[in-house]
Each structure stands twice: as C-alpha cells, then as structure tokens.
C-alpha positions as CSV (number, residue, x, y, z in Angstrom):
1,M,84.3,47.8,120.7
2,K,87.8,47.8,119.5
3,P,89.8,51.1,119.5
4,T,90.4,50.8,115.8
5,T,86.6,50.6,115.2
6,L,86.1,53.6,117.4
7,L,88.6,55.7,115.5
8,L,87.1,54.7,112.2
9,A,83.6,55.7,113.4
10,A,84.9,59.0,114.7
11,S,86.6,59.8,111.4
12,L,83.4,58.9,109.5
13,V,81.3,61.2,111.7
14,A,83.8,64.1,111.2
15,N,83.8,63.7,107.5
16,L,80.0,63.6,107.4
17,A,79.9,66.7,109.5
18,L,82.3,68.5,107.1
19,I,80.3,67.5,104.0
20,A,77.0,68.5,105.7
21,F,78.5,71.9,106.5
22,V,79.6,72.7,102.9
23,A,76.4,71.2,101.5
24,T,74.2,73.4,103.6
25,R,76.0,76.7,102.9
26,P,73.5,79.2,101.4
27,T,73.5,79.4,97.6
28,D,73.6,83.2,97.7
29,P,76.8,84.1,99.5
30,A,76.1,87.8,99.2
31,A,72.9,87.5,101.1
32,A,74.5,85.2,103.7
33,S,77.5,87.5,104.4
34,P,77.3,89.3,107.7
35,R,80.1,91.5,106.4
36,A,78.1,92.6,103.4
37,A,75.1,93.3,105.6
38,A,77.2,95.3,108.0
39,A,78.8,97.3,105.2
40,A,75.4,98.1,103.7
41,A,74.0,99.2,107.0
42,A,77.0,101.6,107.5
43,N,76.8,103.2,104.1
44,S,74.3,105.9,105.3
45,A,76.5,106.7,108.3
46,R,79.6,107.0,106.2
47,A,77.7,109.2,103.7
48,T,76.6,111.5,106.5
49,S,80.1,111.8,107.9
50,A,81.6,112.5,104.4
51,S,79.1,115.2,103.7
52,D,80.1,117.1,106.9
53,P,83.9,116.6,107.2
54,A,84.3,119.7,109.4
55,G,82.0,118.3,112.0
56,S,79.6,121.3,112.1
57,N,76.6,119.0,112.1
58,P,76.0,117.6,115.6
59,T,74.3,114.5,114.1
60,A,77.3,113.8,111.8
61,S,79.8,114.4,114.7
62,A,77.9,111.9,116.9
63,T,77.9,109.4,114.0
64,T,81.6,109.8,113.6
65,D,82.2,109.5,117.4
66,A,80.1,106.3,117.5
67,R,82.0,104.8,114.6
68,D,85.4,105.6,116.1
69,T,84.3,104.2,119.5
70,A,83.1,100.9,117.8
71,V,86.4,100.6,115.9
72,G,88.4,101.3,119.0
73,R,86.6,98.6,121.0
74,A,87.0,96.1,118.1
75,L,90.8,96.8,118.1
76,A,90.9,96.3,121.9
77,R,89.1,93.0,121.6
78,Y,91.5,91.9,118.8
79,Q,94.5,92.7,121.0
80,Q,93.0,90.9,124.0
81,R,92.2,87.7,121.9
82,L,95.7,87.6,120.5
83,Q,97.4,88.1,123.9
84,A,95.2,85.4,125.4
85,A,96.0,82.9,122.6
86,R,99.8,83.6,122.9
87,A,99.7,83.5,126.7
88,A,97.9,80.1,126.6
89,S,100.6,78.6,124.5
90,S,103.4,79.8,126.8
91,S,101.9,79.8,130.2
92,T,102.3,76.1,130.7
93,D,106.0,76.0,129.9
94,A,108.5,78.5,131.1
95,R,111.1,77.2,128.6
96,W,110.8,80.1,126.2
97,W,113.3,78.5,123.7
98,R,111.1,75.6,122.9
99,T,109.0,75.3,119.7
100,N,105.4,76.5,120.1
101,S,103.5,73.3,120.0
102,A,100.1,75.1,120.0
103,S,100.8,76.9,116.7
104,A,97.9,75.3,114.9
105,R,95.4,76.2,117.6
106,N,96.9,79.8,117.8
107,R,96.5,80.1,114.0
108,E,92.7,79.3,114.2
109,E,92.3,81.8,117.1
110,E,94.2,84.5,115.3
111,L,92.1,84.1,112.2
112,A,88.9,84.3,114.2
113,A,90.2,87.5,115.9
114,R,91.2,89.0,112.6
115,R,87.7,88.2,111.2
116,E,86.0,90.1,114.1
117,L,88.3,93.2,113.5
118,T,87.8,93.2,109.7
119,D,84.0,93.0,110.2
120,A,84.2,96.1,112.4
121,L,86.4,98.0,110.0
122,I,84.3,97.2,107.0
123,A,81.1,98.2,108.8
124,A,82.7,101.5,109.7
125,F,84.7,102.4,106.6
126,G,83.6,100.0,103.9
127,D,87.2,98.6,103.7
128,D,89.3,96.5,106.0
129,L,92.5,98.3,104.9
130,G,94.1,95.0,103.8
131,L,93.8,93.2,107.1
132,G,91.7,90.4,105.6
133,G,94.7,89.4,103.5
134,A,93.3,90.3,100.1
135,D,94.6,92.9,97.8
136,R,91.5,95.0,97.6
137,S,92.9,97.3,95.0
138,S,92.9,94.4,92.5
139,L,89.2,93.9,93.2
140,N,88.0,97.4,92.4
141,F,86.0,96.1,89.5
142,L,83.5,94.7,92.0
143,S,80.9,96.7,93.9
144,P,81.7,97.3,97.6
145,Q,79.0,94.8,98.6
146,K,80.5,92.1,96.4
147,R,84.0,92.8,97.5
148,A,82.9,92.4,101.2
149,A,81.0,89.2,100.4
150,L,84.0,87.8,98.5
151,L,86.3,88.5,101.3
152,S,83.9,86.9,103.7
153,I,83.9,83.7,101.6
154,M,87.7,83.6,101.4
155,Q,88.1,84.1,105.2
156,D,85.4,81.5,105.9
157,Y,87.3,78.9,104.1
158,E,90.7,80.1,105.2
159,E,89.6,79.5,108.8
160,M,88.2,76.0,108.0
161,M,91.3,75.0,106.1
162,A,93.8,76.2,108.7
163,K,93.4,73.1,110.8
164,F,94.2,70.7,107.9
165,G,97.3,72.4,106.7
166,A,99.3,72.9,109.9
167,G,102.0,70.7,111.5
168,G,104.0,70.0,108.4
169,I,102.5,66.5,107.8
170,Q,99.2,66.0,105.9
171,L,97.2,62.8,106.1
172,A,95.5,61.5,103.0
173,S,92.2,62.5,104.7
174,D,93.5,66.0,105.3
175,K,94.3,66.4,101.6
176,E,90.8,65.2,100.6
177,K,89.2,67.6,103.1
178,L,91.2,70.5,101.7
179,R,90.3,69.5,98.1
180,L,86.6,69.5,99.1
181,L,86.8,72.8,100.8
182,R,88.6,74.4,97.9
183,S,86.0,73.1,95.5
184,E,83.2,74.4,97.7
185,R,85.0,77.8,98.0
186,D,85.3,78.1,94.3
187,R,81.6,77.1,93.9
188,D,80.6,79.8,96.3
189,I,82.7,82.4,94.6
190,A,81.3,81.4,91.2
191,A,77.8,81.7,92.6
192,L,78.5,85.2,93.9
193,L,80.0,86.7,90.7
194,T,78.8,87.0,87.2
195,P,80.7,85.0,84.5
196,A,82.5,88.3,83.5
197,E,83.3,89.2,87.1
198,L,84.6,85.6,87.7
199,A,86.9,85.9,84.7
200,D,88.2,89.2,85.9
201,Y,88.7,87.8,89.4
202,E,90.7,84.8,88.1
203,L,92.7,87.2,85.9
204,R,93.8,89.0,89.0
205,T,94.1,86.3,91.7
206,S,94.7,82.9,90.1
207,S,98.1,81.1,90.5
208,S,98.7,81.6,86.7
209,A,98.3,85.3,87.1
210,A,100.5,85.3,90.2
211,T,103.2,83.4,88.2
212,L,103.1,86.1,85.4
213,R,103.4,88.9,87.9
214,A,106.2,87.3,89.8
215,R,108.2,86.5,86.7
216,Y,107.7,89.5,84.6
217,G,106.3,92.3,86.8
218,D,106.5,95.8,85.4
219,A,107.9,94.5,82.1
220,I,104.4,93.7,80.8
221,A,103.5,96.8,79.0
222,S,99.7,96.8,79.0
223,E,96.6,95.0,80.3
224,D,96.0,93.6,76.8
225,D,99.5,92.1,76.8
226,F,98.9,90.7,80.3
227,K,95.6,89.0,79.2
228,K,97.3,87.4,76.2
229,L,100.2,86.1,78.2
230,Y,97.8,85.0,80.9
231,A,95.9,82.8,78.5
232,L,99.1,81.1,77.4
233,Q,100.3,80.6,81.0
234,K,97.0,79.3,82.2
235,A,96.9,76.7,79.3
236,F,100.4,75.5,80.3
237,D,99.6,75.3,84.0
238,E,96.4,73.3,83.4
239,K,98.3,70.8,81.3
240,F,101.3,70.6,83.7
241,P,100.1,71.4,87.2
242,A,102.9,72.1,89.7
243,E,101.8,69.4,92.1
244,A,102.4,66.7,89.5
245,F,106.1,67.7,89.3
246,T,107.2,67.4,92.9
247,G,109.5,64.6,94.1
248,R,110.4,62.0,91.6
249,V,109.0,62.1,88.1
250,T,109.6,60.1,84.9
251,M,112.0,61.1,82.2
252,E,109.1,61.3,79.7
253,A,107.1,63.6,81.9
254,M,110.1,65.9,82.5
255,R,111.0,66.0,78.8
256,A,107.4,66.8,77.9
257,R,107.2,69.6,80.4
258,S,110.6,71.0,79.3
259,D,109.5,71.0,75.6
260,A,106.2,72.7,76.6
261,Q,108.1,75.4,78.5
262,Q,110.2,76.2,75.4
263,Q,107.1,76.3,73.3
264,L,105.4,78.6,75.9
265,Q,108.4,81.0,75.6
266,A,108.2,80.8,71.8
267,D,104.4,81.5,71.9
268,M,105.0,84.5,74.2
269,R,107.6,85.9,71.8
270,T,105.1,85.6,68.9
271,T,102.3,87.1,71.0
272,V,104.1,90.3,72.1
273,G,107.0,90.6,69.6
274,D,110.7,90.5,69.9
275,E,111.3,93.8,71.7
276,K,108.7,93.2,74.4
277,F,109.8,89.6,74.8
278,A,113.4,90.8,75.4
279,A,112.1,93.0,78.2
280,L,110.2,90.1,79.7
281,R,113.3,87.9,79.7
282,R,115.3,90.7,81.2
283,A,112.8,91.2,84.0
284,N,112.8,87.5,84.7
285,D,116.6,87.1,84.8
286,S,117.3,86.3,88.4
287,E,121.0,87.2,88.1
288,L,120.4,90.6,86.6
289,R,117.6,91.3,89.0
290,S,119.9,90.6,91.9
291,L,122.5,93.0,90.4
292,D,119.8,95.6,89.7
293,S,118.9,95.7,93.4
294,L,122.6,96.3,94.3
295,V,122.9,99.0,91.6
296,T,119.8,100.8,93.0
297,R,120.8,100.5,96.6
298,L,124.4,101.6,96.1
299,S,123.6,104.3,93.5
300,L,126.0,102.7,91.0
301,P,126.0,104.0,87.4
302,A,122.6,103.4,85.7
303,N,124.2,101.3,82.9
304,T,126.0,98.9,85.2
305,T,123.6,96.1,84.8
306,D,123.6,96.5,81.0
307,R,127.4,96.4,81.0
308,V,127.4,93.1,82.9
309,A,124.7,91.6,80.7
310,T,126.7,92.5,77.6
311,A,129.8,91.0,79.1
312,R,127.9,87.8,79.9
313,E,126.9,87.5,76.2
314,T,130.5,88.0,75.1
315,Y,131.8,85.3,77.5
316,A,129.1,83.0,76.4
317,A,130.1,83.3,72.7
318,E,133.8,82.9,73.6
319,S,133.2,79.8,75.8
320,Q,131.2,78.2,73.0
321,R,134.0,78.9,70.5
322,I,136.5,77.2,72.8
323,N,134.0,74.4,73.4
324,A,133.6,73.7,69.7
325,D,137.3,73.5,69.0
326,T,137.8,69.8,68.4
327,A,141.6,70.4,67.9
328,L,141.9,71.0,71.6
329,S,142.3,68.1,74.1
330,A,139.8,67.8,76.9
331,T,142.5,69.1,79.3
332,D,143.4,72.1,77.2
333,R,139.7,73.0,76.6
334,R,139.0,72.8,80.3
335,A,142.1,75.0,81.1
336,Q,141.1,77.7,78.5
337,L,137.5,77.8,79.9
338,Q,138.8,78.1,83.4
339,S,141.1,80.9,82.3
340,L,138.1,82.6,80.8
341,G,136.3,82.3,84.1
342,T,139.2,84.0,85.9
343,K,139.2,86.8,83.4
344,A,135.4,87.2,83.8
345,K,135.8,87.4,87.6
346,T,138.4,90.1,87.3
347,E,136.3,92.1,84.8
348,L,133.3,92.0,87.2
349,A,135.5,93.4,90.0
350,T,136.6,96.2,87.7
351,T,133.0,97.0,86.7
352,L,131.3,96.6,90.0
353,G,134.0,97.3,92.6
354,N,135.5,94.6,94.8
355,E,132.8,94.6,97.5
356,V,129.8,94.5,95.1
357,A,131.6,91.9,92.9
358,E,132.3,89.7,95.9
359,A,128.5,89.7,96.7
360,F,127.3,89.3,93.1
361,T,129.8,86.8,91.6
362,P,128.7,83.8,93.6
363,R,125.2,84.3,92.2
364,A,126.5,84.6,88.6
365,S,126.2,81.0,87.6
366,W,128.0,81.6,84.3
367,V,131.2,82.6,86.1
368,G,131.1,79.4,88.2
369,M,130.6,77.3,85.0
370,L,133.6,78.9,83.4
371,Q,135.7,78.4,86.4
372,G,134.7,74.8,86.5
373,G,135.7,74.3,82.8
374,L,132.2,74.3,81.3
375,A,130.9,76.4,78.5
376,F,127.5,78.1,78.7
377,S,124.8,79.8,76.6
378,T,122.1,82.3,77.4
379,N,119.7,80.8,75.0
380,P,118.6,77.1,75.4
381,T,117.3,76.9,71.9
382,T,120.5,78.1,70.2
383,S,123.2,76.7,72.5
384,G,124.2,74.0,70.0
385,P,124.5,70.3,70.1
386,G,124.8,68.8,73.5
387,S,123.2,71.8,75.3
388,L,121.8,70.9,78.7
389,S,119.0,72.7,80.5
390,L,118.7,71.8,84.2
391,A,115.0,72.2,84.4
392,G,115.3,75.6,85.9
393,G,112.2,76.8,84.1
394,P,111.7,80.2,82.5
395,S,113.7,82.0,85.2
396,Q,116.9,80.1,84.2
397,S,119.1,82.6,82.4
398,V,122.2,80.6,81.5
399,F,122.5,77.0,80.3
400,P,125.6,74.8,80.4
401,V,126.8,73.4,77.1
402,M,128.4,69.9,76.8
403,P,131.9,69.7,75.2
404,A,132.2,69.1,71.5
405,G,132.0,65.5,70.5
406,T,129.8,64.6,73.5
407,A,126.6,62.8,72.7
408,G,123.6,65.0,73.4
409,P,120.6,64.0,75.5
410,G,118.4,61.4,73.9
411,T,121.2,59.8,71.8
412,P,120.4,56.1,71.6
413,G,122.6,53.9,73.8
414,V,124.1,56.9,75.6
415,R,123.2,58.5,78.9
416,Q,124.5,61.5,80.7
417,V,124.3,61.8,84.5
418,V,124.2,65.3,85.9
419,N,124.6,65.7,89.6
420,V,123.2,68.9,91.0
421,I,124.6,69.4,94.5
422,S,124.0,72.0,97.2
423,S,127.3,73.1,98.7
424,T,127.7,73.6,102.5
425,S,130.4,76.1,101.9
426,E,132.5,77.6,99.1
427,T,135.6,75.5,99.8
428,T,134.5,72.4,101.6
429,G,132.3,69.4,101.0
430,H,128.8,69.2,99.6
431,A,125.5,68.1,101.0
432,G,122.2,67.1,99.4
433,G,121.4,67.4,95.7
434,S,119.6,65.7,92.9
435,T,120.6,63.5,89.9
436,F,119.4,63.9,86.3
437,I,119.8,61.0,83.9
438,L,119.5,62.2,80.3
439,G,118.6,59.4,78.0
440,G,117.0,56.1,78.8
441,A,113.9,55.7,80.9
442,A,115.4,56.2,84.4
443,P,113.4,58.4,86.8
444,V,114.4,62.0,87.1
445,E,114.3,64.2,90.2
446,R,114.1,67.9,90.1
447,P,116.7,69.8,92.1
448,A,115.6,70.9,95.5
449,G,116.7,74.4,96.6
450,S,119.9,75.9,95.5
451,T,122.4,74.5,93.0
452,Q,126.1,75.1,93.3
453,V,128.0,72.3,91.7
454,I,127.2,70.5,88.4
455,S,129.1,67.4,87.5
456,V,128.5,65.7,84.1
457,T,129.5,62.2,83.1
458,T,128.8,60.4,79.9
459,A,128.8,56.7,79.2
460,T,127.1,54.1,77.0
461,H,124.6,51.9,78.7
462,G,126.2,49.1,80.6
463,E,129.6,50.8,81.0
464,T,131.0,52.4,84.0
465,P,131.1,56.2,83.7
466,P,134.5,57.8,83.4
467,T,136.1,59.0,86.6
468,T,136.9,62.5,85.2
469,T,133.9,64.9,85.5
470,T,133.3,68.4,84.6
471,T,132.4,70.5,87.6
472,A,130.9,74.0,87.5
473,G,129.5,76.3,90.1
474,A,126.0,77.6,89.9
475,P,124.2,80.1,92.2
476,K,121.3,79.9,94.5
477,P,118.2,81.0,92.7
C-alpha cells in the first residue's frame, strides 16, 4: 500500500475516533462529572469541620486531618508530575538555550496534572481556588454542584483542544477538529444549564462580554447598563466576527464594518445617555489610560489627566482651524501644524515634568500627527470633510484629518493611499506596515501591531501619486 494511502487511512481513523468520543459523551454532564460527585461526597465532611472550628470534636478533627492529608498528597503528586514533564523535555539535550520542542506534550501533561489537583481541592473545599482557570466569582449564580460540573466540562475540552492549537501552525483538519470540539463543548454546557443560567453564563464569559469589560471596565455604572451594552456588542460581533477581519479583506467589508462600529457607538450613547457615554469613552481611551497609570504610580496631582485631555481638545480645534484655512499654502499649513506640535510637546513637559512627558509623549498620537504636519480630531463623526479613520476601532481616540481641498474617501475617480508603518526606532528607518486604499475596490489590509508613521497621498485613478506626502507619528496601542 502506498504511504499516501496509509496516511489518509490513519487520518480517517483518527477523525472517526474523535467523532465517536464526542458523540458518546453522556447527555447529563452533571451526572457524569467526577468532580461534581467528589464535591457532593465531601459536603458532609466540610459541614462537620465548619460546625466545630475549634477542633473540640475528635471526629471533626480527624475529618480535617484526613482532608489536609489528601490535599497535601495531591499537591505533592502535582509537583512530581510537573517536574517529570519538564525533566523529560530537557534531559535529552543539555543545550539549555534551545527552544523547548516538547512544549505541546508538556502542555497536555500540565493540564492533566492540574486537573488531578483541582479535583482534590474541590473534593476537600468545594472550590479549586481558581486553579482551574475559571473566574469562579463570576459563576456564583450557579449551585456548587453545577459550578463543579461546568468547570469539569471546560477542562475536559481544554485538554482535548490543547493538541490541536500548539506549534503555531494549524492544519485545515486541526481547525475542523477544534470547531467540532467547541461545538460539542457548547452543547454539553447548554445541556447542563437551564436557559436562564445559560444566558447568565454567556453574559459573564462570552467574548462579547470580555470585550465590554476590557474596553470600558469600571465605567459601566450598573448591571442593567452592562446588559444593555452587551446586547448591542453581541449583535455587532455576530454580524462582524473577528476571524473574518484578519489578513486581507475587501474595501466593501472594511467600510461596512467601520460604518457599523460608528453606529454601535451611537447606539451605546442613546442607550446610556451622554454623560455615561462620555465616561465610557474616557475609560476606553488608550492614551489617557496610559497617563492615568503614570499619574497613579507617581502620585501626580489628581487633575493631571484631565488637564492633558483638555489640552488635547484645544489643540485638535486649533489644528482643524489651520487645516481649513484655504488661504495658506500647503507648505505654510504644514509648518504651522508642526509649530503647534512643538508647542504641545513643550506644554506636556510643563504639565507632566520632563521624565513623565518623555515616557508619555511617544504614546500621544496627536502630538506626532501635529509634528508631522497633520491635523487631527477626537471625534470621527465631526472631524469634517476628508476625515480619515485608520480602522482602529472604538479604542481609537484621535483621528487624522485630511487638508482642506483634499478629496475625501469615496470620491469618484479619486483614491487616497495611507501607509501605516511600524518604526524600528524613533530616528531611523521603518519596517513592516500596512496600506489602506480609500476609494475604488482595491483590497484593504488592517494594520498589524503598532502604528508610528502615517503617510497620505492623493491622486486620481491612473495618475502617479505626488511625491510629497504628509507624515505623522502615531503611538503603539
């Protein structure tokens, strides 16, 4: 038999085995969970121990000693398994500086070891103290038995999926197996929880919920506000899944998503009101969050971040005034904006002190834009004709504005090319980057990683773009 035929046969057998496994999983995850059974069996022992904290009851003391001994032995086994796994990966090669080629195998062994320890902790205390990787405080709406069963399901699938996600390269068959496993995991969770519990679970653990927490955090005033915003974010994520916008995407798809993002922001404002929405935007402003961390750590005056935010608004308005002055030549306009950038940099040093300003200014994209001769706005919907959003999403706090008289994106017969380049240093050449073509049907690529230099050229279709470009610095996100 040919080697290719053998490989195909082996792959088929492996896939059938995987399907058979998930197809034969019990329909009642709570009943099948050894963790749930162990937790239930330990309830009476914990109750006995809790009723006699002083240890005056010999029976209670013996129960506590037995529990502590079991946990100690479980911890010792956990340590031994981890040490054995790590020793196996390094014992065959004394070159300690080499990459660990057995990382995928180690990951599976570590997950199995962690599972054994979490089982012991839950059996003893009813909680694994977060070792299982789940934020148990967010699952307090579930009974202890269902929390244990849910964690068991999650760890079951985490262990199975570990082998298909390691190594940095995924085969098409790997992706299909992961899709199948995720689908079966979700089916098992849905079978465990009631519809109301499932809704609460998704509200706390879904990717849409994680997005809201990451972007807005403590700025969301109440659970009711969170639920309303979650419904909006979930609808957006379902229509524009993140995996559909990696690599190269069409101009139409990018424009549709950008329009939907702006509508999402408008819907959020309508939902929570202007005052709360302003707090959301402030919490999601990466530049001001970076400054807040410095202010807190260095005990700077409490109003420092507010002063910088106010100054940014002032410079935005002034830059747009200069930008709209058609009496200025392109050279004079650029020179005035650069002078404004120098002034802004000096003002930041006065407000923050030289050391803090030196750390913060490279992250202040608006200062870089001004120093590069480009106007900016803090509001993409009111930045005026020719405004340009670089697909930074809701976390983008400033937006470059094209010079007056420049055709805006979508103008028939005109295109603008925006090069977003990652700089290798502050003074030397650049490396990497992405290109956006605004107008026409050319493909558009999202910027990967940091953005530090923006160059904009405008030309009609069929013409060679002008050699003079507008360059502006922008920070790493």
